[in-house]
All heavy atoms as an XYZ file, in Angstrom:
640
protein
N     -12.510     18.409     11.907
C     -11.115     18.736     11.753
C     -11.024     20.209     11.397
O     -11.714     20.685     10.494
C     -10.457     17.875     10.657
C      -9.038     18.293     10.422
C     -10.542     16.408     11.021
N     -10.160     20.923     12.111
C      -9.968     22.352     11.853
C      -8.800     22.572     10.900
O      -7.827     21.821     10.906
C      -9.677     23.078     13.166
C     -10.751     23.000     14.247
C     -10.259     23.671     15.515
C     -12.039     23.624     13.773
N      -8.895     23.621     10.120
C      -7.764     24.002      9.279
C      -6.762     24.754     10.149
O      -7.085     25.181     11.269
C      -8.205     24.924      8.130
O      -8.654     26.164      8.686
C      -9.301     24.276      7.292
N      -5.555     24.958      9.631
C      -4.558     25.723     10.391
C      -4.998     27.174     10.567
O      -4.589     27.838     11.511
C      -3.189     25.648      9.718
C      -2.481     24.340      9.972
S      -2.259     23.955     11.732
C      -1.110     25.210     12.236
N      -5.826     27.682      9.686
C      -6.342     29.041      9.836
C      -7.399     29.107     10.942
O      -7.539     30.132     11.615
C      -6.920     29.533      8.515
N      -8.155     28.026     11.140
C      -9.216     27.996     12.147
C      -8.712     27.622     13.539
O      -9.221     28.121     14.547
C     -10.295     26.985     11.744
C     -11.004     27.288     10.455
C     -11.857     26.126      9.965
O     -11.486     24.950     10.180
O     -12.894     26.412      9.362
N      -7.740     26.732     13.614
C      -7.309     26.154     14.889
C      -6.923     27.183     15.961
O      -7.325     27.028     17.114
C      -6.163     25.175     14.657
N      -6.176     28.232     15.644
C      -5.791     29.172     16.707
C      -6.968     29.877     17.372
O      -6.845     30.355     18.488
C      -4.906     30.189     15.973
C      -4.425     29.487     14.763
C      -5.520     28.557     14.379
N      -8.124     29.915     16.706
C      -9.257     30.677     17.223
C     -10.362     29.795     17.795
O     -11.405     30.300     18.205
C      -9.791     31.584     16.107
C      -8.681     32.447     15.567
C      -8.079     32.147     14.354
C      -8.164     33.506     16.313
C      -7.013     32.908     13.885
C      -7.103     34.263     15.847
C      -6.539     33.959     14.642
O      -5.486     34.705     14.186
N     -10.123     28.489     17.853
C     -11.081     27.583     18.490
C     -11.077     27.868     19.990
O     -10.013     28.082     20.587
C     -10.687     26.132     18.214
C     -11.689     25.153     18.723
N     -11.700     24.716     20.026
C     -12.734     24.542     18.097
C     -12.686     23.872     20.194
N     -13.337     23.750     19.035
N     -12.245     27.877     20.648
C     -12.299     28.201     22.088
C     -11.344     27.375     22.954
O     -10.738     27.903     23.888
C     -13.760     27.945     22.457
C     -14.505     28.132     21.175
C     -13.568     27.667     20.087
N     -11.210     26.095     22.672
C     -10.310     25.247     23.469
C      -8.859     25.723     23.323
O      -8.134     25.856     24.311
C     -10.427     23.780     23.037
C      -9.457     22.882     23.732
N      -9.667     22.414     25.016
C      -8.259     22.380     23.338
C      -8.635     21.656     25.378
N      -7.770     21.617     24.372
N      -8.432     25.975     22.088
C      -7.052     26.404     21.859
C      -6.798     27.798     22.414
O      -5.690     28.083     22.886
C      -6.721     26.338     20.369
C      -6.678     24.910     19.869
O      -6.411     23.984     20.631
N      -6.955     24.724     18.602
N      -7.807     28.656     22.375
C      -7.666     29.983     22.990
C      -7.485     29.848     24.504
O      -6.616     30.501     25.092
C      -8.888     30.852     22.678
C      -8.983     31.362     21.242
C     -10.347     31.995     20.993
C      -7.875     32.368     20.973
N      -8.279     29.001     25.133
C      -8.180     28.812     26.588
C      -6.839     28.204     26.980
O      -6.275     28.558     28.024
C      -9.325     27.927     27.080
N      -6.307     27.318     26.160
C      -5.033     26.656     26.458
C      -3.832     27.464     25.995
O      -2.705     27.059     26.219
C      -4.983     25.280     25.768
C      -6.054     24.325     26.206
C      -5.709     23.515     27.420
N      -4.461     22.810     27.208
C      -3.543     22.631     28.156
N      -3.748     23.107     29.363
N      -2.438     21.992     27.910
N      -4.095     28.595     25.312
C      -3.015     29.403     24.744
C      -2.091     28.519     23.907
O      -0.871     28.539     24.031
C      -2.252     30.145     25.836
C      -3.126     31.128     26.588
C      -2.411     31.829     27.718
O      -1.233     31.506     28.015
O      -3.015     32.713     28.321
N      -2.722     27.729     23.037
C      -2.009     26.733     22.245
C      -1.266     27.326     21.054
O      -0.456     26.639     20.441
C      -2.989     25.667     21.759
N      -1.557     28.582     20.711
C      -0.889     29.236     19.587
C      -0.371     30.594     20.018
O      -0.946     31.234     20.899
C      -1.864     29.408     18.407
C      -2.226     28.119     17.745
C      -3.255     27.325     18.242
C      -1.533     27.674     16.635
C      -3.582     26.124     17.637
C      -1.854     26.471     16.027
C      -2.879     25.698     16.534
N       0.724     31.016     19.421
C       1.287     32.348     19.670
C       1.570     33.001     18.316
O       1.828     32.322     17.327
C       2.597     32.292     20.496
C       2.339     31.767     21.890
C       3.649     31.449     19.807
N       1.505     34.323     18.307
C       1.830     35.059     17.092
C       3.224     35.645     17.241
O       3.528     36.306     18.224
C       0.815     36.170     16.857
C       0.982     36.839     15.523
C      -0.129     37.817     15.221
O      -1.278     37.564     15.609
O       0.181     38.845     14.598
N       4.089     35.360     16.282
C       5.465     35.858     16.293
C       5.686     36.627     14.997
O       5.630     36.040     13.913
C       6.486     34.703     16.420
C       7.903     35.228     16.400
C       6.220     33.893     17.674
N       5.891     37.923     15.117
C       6.110     38.801     13.964
C       5.066     38.599     12.884
O       5.370     38.462     11.701
C       7.526     38.644     13.423
C       8.578     39.127     14.391
C       9.974     39.160     13.806
O      10.140     39.070     12.568
O      10.913     39.275     14.608
N       3.797     38.541     13.314
C       2.690     38.436     12.376
C       2.388     37.048     11.866
O       1.497     36.871     11.042
N       3.107     36.039     12.342
C       2.890     34.659     11.886
C       2.400     33.831     13.070
O       3.056     33.751     14.105
C       4.194     34.052     11.315
C       3.972     32.606     10.896
C       4.708     34.887     10.159
N       1.204     33.221     12.909
C       0.640     32.375     13.958
C       1.363     31.032     13.956
O       1.537     30.413     12.904
C      -0.849     32.169     13.707
C      -1.569     31.533     14.847
S      -1.588     32.504     16.376
C      -2.691     33.829     15.964
N       1.827     30.605     15.149
C       2.575     29.355     15.281
C       2.066     28.581     16.493
O       1.575     29.178     17.447
C       4.052     29.646     15.520
C       4.708     30.449     14.452
C       6.184     30.632     14.752
O       6.840     29.734     15.263
N       6.712     31.791     14.431
N       2.213     27.254     16.480
C       1.893     26.506     17.692
C       2.815     26.951     18.826
O       3.998     27.226     18.617
C       2.185     25.052     17.314
C       2.116     25.031     15.820
C       2.588     26.384     15.374
N       2.264     27.054     20.014
C       3.056     27.430     21.189
C       3.996     26.280     21.554
O       3.717     25.117     21.233
C       2.138     27.747     22.358
N       5.110     26.599     22.210
C       6.021     25.529     22.628
C       5.315     24.523     23.538
O       4.446     24.884     24.328
C       7.110     26.270     23.404
C       7.032     27.681     22.941
C       5.598     27.923     22.594
N       5.691     23.281     23.396
C       5.114     22.223     24.230
C       6.218     21.234     24.544
O       7.141     21.078     23.752
C       3.977     21.534     23.493
N       6.221     20.548     25.643
C       5.269     20.716     26.733
C       5.554     21.986     27.521
O       6.623     22.571     27.402
C       5.508     19.472     27.596
C       6.948     19.141     27.368
C       7.231     19.531     25.937
N       4.596     22.370     28.336
C       4.761     23.549     29.195
C       4.830     23.096     30.645
O       4.017     22.302     31.092
C       3.594     24.510     29.005
C       3.663     25.191     27.652
C       2.560     26.164     27.489
N       1.407     25.403     27.006
C       0.204     25.912     26.842
N      -0.028     27.164     27.150
N      -0.768     25.180     26.386
N       5.819     23.601     31.350
C       6.013     23.253     32.746
C       5.751     24.483     33.606
O       6.044     25.602     33.200
C       7.435     22.739     32.981
C       7.775     21.545     32.125
C       8.631     21.667     31.040
C       7.219     20.309     32.392
C       8.945     20.581     30.253
C       7.526     19.209     31.603
C       8.386     19.345     30.533
N       5.242     24.269     34.809
C       4.858     25.392     35.665
C       6.058     26.203     36.147
O       5.966     27.407     36.328
C       4.056     24.894     36.867
O       4.837     23.980     37.625
N       7.210     25.569     36.356
C       8.366     26.296     36.885
C       9.428     26.595     35.839
O      10.400     27.287     36.137
C       8.990     25.513     38.043
C       8.051     25.423     39.236
C       8.717     24.795     40.404
N       9.192     23.452     40.055
C       9.714     22.597     40.907
N       9.850     22.932     42.164
N      10.104     21.413     40.518
N       9.277     26.083     34.646
C      10.270     26.308     33.603
C       9.557     26.796     32.346
O       9.163     26.002     31.498
C      11.028     25.001     33.285
O      11.484     24.421     34.488
C      12.195     25.268     32.361
N       9.383     28.108     32.233
C       8.674     28.593     31.045
C       9.493     28.378     29.776
O      10.716     28.498     29.785
C       8.481     30.085     31.330
C       9.515     30.434     32.334
C       9.789     29.184     33.122
N       8.799     28.044     28.721
C       9.461     27.827     27.433
C       9.728     29.166     26.758
O       8.997     30.131     26.957
C       8.570     26.969     26.545
N      10.771     29.204     25.988
C      11.079     30.409     25.219
C      10.077     30.533     24.071
O       9.576     29.537     23.566
C      12.493     30.323     24.664
N       9.819     31.769     23.666
C       8.937     31.985     22.513
C       9.640     31.492     21.254
O      10.853     31.589     21.145
C       8.604     33.468     22.361
C       7.644     33.951     23.452
C       7.223     35.383     23.217
N       6.554     35.639     21.963
C       5.244     35.488     21.738
N       4.479     35.042     22.706
N       4.723     35.778     20.575
N       8.882     30.981     20.314
C       9.499     30.526     19.069
C      10.171     31.682     18.337
O       9.768     32.836     18.461
C       8.316     30.003     18.251
C       7.185     29.867     19.190
C       7.444     30.777     20.344
N      11.189     31.367     17.585
C      11.875     32.372     16.777
C      10.992     32.721     15.583
O      10.187     31.898     15.149
C      13.211     31.823     16.289
N      11.147     33.920     15.055
C      10.369     34.254     13.858
C      10.768     33.353     12.696
O      11.892     32.847     12.651
C      10.737     35.709     13.580
C      11.941     35.994     14.377
C      12.009     35.000     15.484
N       9.856     33.127     11.780
C      10.182     32.260     10.654
C      11.270     32.868      9.784
O      11.404     34.088      9.701
C       8.861     32.154      9.883
C       8.079     33.345     10.295
C       8.520     33.684     11.689
N      12.056     32.025      9.166
C      13.109     32.496      8.266
C      12.489     33.000      6.979
O      11.420     32.544      6.570
C      14.071     31.365      7.933
C      14.935     30.979      9.081
C      15.906     29.918      8.652
N      16.921     29.765      9.678
C      18.122     29.306      9.439
N      18.456     28.939      8.232
N      18.991     29.199     10.407
N      13.199     33.882      6.319
C      12.756     34.374      5.029
C      12.948     33.339      3.946
O      13.703     32.376      4.105
N      12.277     33.545      2.828
C      12.383     32.643      1.704
C      13.830     32.531      1.258
O      14.485     33.531      0.981
C      11.519     33.149      0.546
C      11.504     32.301     -0.714
C      10.914     30.924     -0.410
C      10.701     32.989     -1.794
N      14.369     31.324      1.245
C      15.737     31.080      0.807
C      16.791     31.284      1.874
O      17.950     30.946      1.671
N      16.416     31.804      3.026
C      17.390     32.063      4.088
C      17.908     30.742      4.661
O      17.142     29.887      5.055
C      16.730     32.886      5.193
C      17.682     33.399      6.218
C      16.996     34.302      7.244
O      15.871     34.731      7.013
O      17.623     34.551      8.283
N      19.199     30.568      4.672
C      19.810     29.367      5.225
C      19.986     28.236      4.229
O      20.525     27.192      4.580
N      19.539     28.435      2.987
C      19.635     27.360      1.992
C      21.077     26.953      1.732
O      21.402     25.766      1.717
C      18.987     27.787      0.675
O      17.620     28.033      0.855
N      21.933     27.941      1.506
C      23.335     27.631      1.207
C      24.001     26.859      2.347
O      24.660     25.854      2.122
C      24.127     28.904      0.921
C      23.840     29.496     -0.421
C      24.755     30.681     -0.700
N      24.422     31.280     -1.965
C      24.889     30.860     -3.140
N      25.729     29.858     -3.190
N      24.519     31.459     -4.257
N      23.815     27.341      3.565
C      24.484     26.690      4.695
C      23.924     25.288      4.943
O      24.673     24.369      5.265
C      24.397     27.544      5.958
O      23.057     27.749      6.333
N      22.606     25.107      4.758
C      22.019     23.774      4.953
C      22.560     22.787      3.925
O      22.960     21.669      4.274
C      20.498     23.852      4.866
N      22.607     23.213      2.670
C      23.117     22.317      1.631
C      24.598     21.999      1.847
O      25.024     20.861      1.667
C      22.893     22.934      0.250
C      21.422     23.054     -0.170
C      21.293     23.881     -1.428
C      20.798     21.686     -0.336
N      25.361     22.998      2.267
C      26.783     22.758      2.543
C      26.941     21.797      3.718
O      27.793     20.902      3.684
C      27.486     24.080      2.827
N      26.108     21.957      4.752
C      26.162     21.044      5.906
C      25.846     19.603      5.500
O      26.324     18.665      6.128
C      25.188     21.488      7.000
C      25.629     22.752      7.716
O      26.799     23.170      7.538
O      24.801     23.329      8.447
N      25.032     19.435      4.463
C      24.678     18.094      3.989
C      25.728     17.534      3.045
O      25.563     16.451      2.486
C      23.321     18.107      3.308
C      22.181     18.390      4.246
C      22.120     18.128      5.577
C      20.943     19.003      3.920
N      20.924     18.546      6.109
C      20.180     19.090      5.102
C      20.404     19.494      2.740
C      18.908     19.632      5.134
C      19.126     20.036      2.789
C      18.398     20.098      3.954
N      26.813     18.288      2.832
C      27.911     17.788      2.030
C      27.813     18.076      0.545
O      28.558     17.500     -0.247
N      26.918     18.958      0.146
C      26.796     19.293     -1.276
C      27.863     20.321     -1.625
O      28.039     21.319     -0.916
C      25.377     19.795     -1.596
C      24.384     18.665     -1.293
C      25.266     20.272     -3.042
C      22.947     19.028     -1.440
N      28.574     20.091     -2.711
C      29.684     20.954     -3.125
C      29.189     22.352     -3.480
O      28.087     22.522     -4.009
C      30.397     20.342     -4.328
N      30.024     23.343     -3.200
C      29.676     24.740     -3.460
C      29.316     24.970     -4.925
O      28.399     25.747     -5.230
C      30.819     25.651     -3.034
N      30.010     24.291     -5.849
C      29.719     24.462     -7.277
C      28.302     24.004     -7.612
O      27.602     24.638     -8.400
C      30.717     23.671     -8.141
C      32.180     24.016     -7.918
C      32.763     23.301     -6.688
O      32.457     22.118     -6.441
O      33.519     23.962     -5.969
N      27.874     22.906     -7.009
C      26.519     22.405     -7.247
C      25.482     23.347     -6.640
O      24.423     23.578     -7.231
C      26.355     20.995     -6.685
C      27.090     19.947     -7.485
C      26.774     18.560     -6.986
C      27.506     17.534     -7.848
N      27.150     16.174     -7.477
N      25.787     23.885     -5.470
C      24.873     24.838     -4.835
C      24.732     26.075     -5.715
O      23.613     26.545     -5.970
C      25.360     25.203     -3.419
C      25.335     23.970     -2.508
C      24.505     26.329     -2.833
C      25.997     24.163     -1.174
N      25.856     26.599     -6.190
C      25.826     27.770     -7.074
C      25.008     27.477     -8.330
O      24.250     28.330     -8.806
C      27.240     28.200     -7.461
C      28.003     28.807     -6.288
O      27.357     29.269     -5.318
O      29.249     28.814     -6.352
N      25.153     26.289     -8.867
C      24.405     25.914    -10.076
C      22.901     25.897     -9.802
O      22.109     26.335    -10.643
C      24.875     24.556    -10.585
N      22.495     25.409     -8.634
C      21.069     25.396     -8.287
C      20.509     26.816     -8.228
O      19.404     27.080     -8.697
C      20.854     24.679     -6.953
C      21.095     23.172     -6.956
C      21.074     22.629     -5.535
C      20.052     22.473     -7.815
N      21.290     27.732     -7.649
C      20.843     29.122     -7.577
C      20.818     29.761     -8.964
O      19.872     30.459     -9.310
C      21.731     29.930     -6.629
C      21.361     29.753     -5.187
C      22.055     28.866     -4.390
C      20.328     30.467     -4.609
C      21.731     28.691     -3.055
C      19.981     30.305     -3.286
C      20.683     29.408     -2.504
N      21.832     29.512     -9.774
C      21.901     30.148    -11.093
C      20.796     29.636    -12.025
O      20.326     30.381    -12.881
C      23.272     29.943    -11.730
O      23.484     28.580    -12.033
N      20.355     28.383    -11.854
C      19.265     27.837    -12.669
C      17.895     28.198    -12.128
O      16.882     27.868    -12.734
C      19.400     26.319    -12.768
C      20.592     25.895    -13.617
C      20.536     24.434    -14.016
N      20.143     23.542    -12.955
C      20.932     22.622    -12.390
N      22.176     22.494    -12.791
N      20.486     21.839    -11.447
N      17.853     28.860    -10.956
C      16.562     29.266    -10.389
C      15.859     28.188     -9.597
O      14.706     28.353     -9.216
N      16.557     27.078     -9.336
C      15.968     26.017     -8.518
C      15.793     26.522     -7.092
O      14.798     26.234     -6.429
C      16.841     24.746     -8.546
C      16.316     23.681     -7.606
C      16.947     24.218     -9.969
N      16.764     27.291     -6.624
C      16.722     27.926     -5.306
C      16.820     29.431     -5.505
O      17.315     29.900     -6.519
C      17.897     27.449     -4.452
C      17.967     25.950     -4.191
C      19.284     25.589     -3.526
C      16.803     25.507     -3.331
N      16.345     30.190     -4.514
C      16.451     31.644     -4.617
C      17.096     32.211     -3.366
O      16.988     31.650     -2.270
C      15.080     32.271     -4.831
O      14.246     32.041     -3.725
N      17.770     33.318     -3.563
C      18.431     34.020     -2.456
C      17.401     34.810     -1.668
O      16.378     35.222     -2.231
C      19.482     34.993     -3.003
C      20.583     34.356     -3.794
C      21.650     33.703     -2.928
O      21.573     33.764     -1.699
O      22.574     33.128     -3.509
N      17.651     35.065     -0.387
C      16.775     35.956      0.376
C      16.749     37.333     -0.287
O      17.705     37.749     -0.925
C      17.426     36.023      1.752
C      18.300     34.822      1.829
C      18.728     34.524      0.427
N      15.650     38.054     -0.129
C      15.472     39.366     -0.748
C      16.601     40.322     -0.417
O      17.096     41.025     -1.272
C      14.138     39.981     -0.325
C      12.943     39.188     -0.763
C      12.619     39.434     -2.191
C      11.329     38.746     -2.563
N      11.261     38.281     -3.878
N      17.047     40.361      0.840
C      18.110     41.288      1.247
C      19.411     41.013      0.473
O      20.098     41.924      0.046
C      18.357     41.197      2.748
N      19.745     39.743      0.281
C      20.974     39.387     -0.426
C      20.849     39.750     -1.904
O      21.786     40.216     -2.527
C      21.282     37.906     -0.279
C      22.567     37.526     -1.001
C      22.980     36.135     -0.716
N      23.456     36.068      0.654
C      23.835     34.952      1.254
N      23.794     33.825      0.607
N      24.230     34.953      2.491
N      19.655     39.566     -2.495
C      19.445     39.920     -3.898
C      19.654     41.411     -4.097
O      20.284     41.835     -5.045
C      18.033     39.535     -4.344
C      17.832     38.056     -4.507
C      16.396     37.706     -4.855
O      15.522     38.575     -4.873
N      16.149     36.443     -5.118
N      19.119     42.223     -3.183
C      19.246     43.672     -3.301
C      20.697     44.110     -3.164
O      21.165     45.003     -3.858
C      18.374     44.351     -2.239
N      21.453     43.460     -2.266
C      22.855     43.806     -2.044
C      23.707     43.428     -3.264
O      24.698     44.084     -3.554
C      23.374     43.113     -0.787
N      23.314     42.382     -3.984
C      24.091     41.909     -5.121
C      23.923     42.799     -6.345
O      24.758     42.817     -7.236
C      23.706     40.479     -5.471
N      22.821     43.562     -6.398
C      22.575     44.396     -7.582
C      23.120     45.792     -7.417
O      23.523     46.227     -6.427
C      21.051     44.496     -7.893
O      20.384     44.995     -6.746
C      20.527     43.153     -8.314
């Protein structure tokens, strides 16, 4: 069994182009792959805390509860938002 650090560099996975690097992060390549319909490259990973507020709101959690989670440090804001707030 290979670790996630080893898997992208195994000869079989290299030959199959089973992994792609997106903005410095190694990710599994899109699957399945079709000969006439190429898959789009994966999007870069989100930053820490990015999308937390909108996801919780989409799940029906009240804004006051979301704010409380952030104020208690249970969740954290993305770095860019923290810098803008100060």
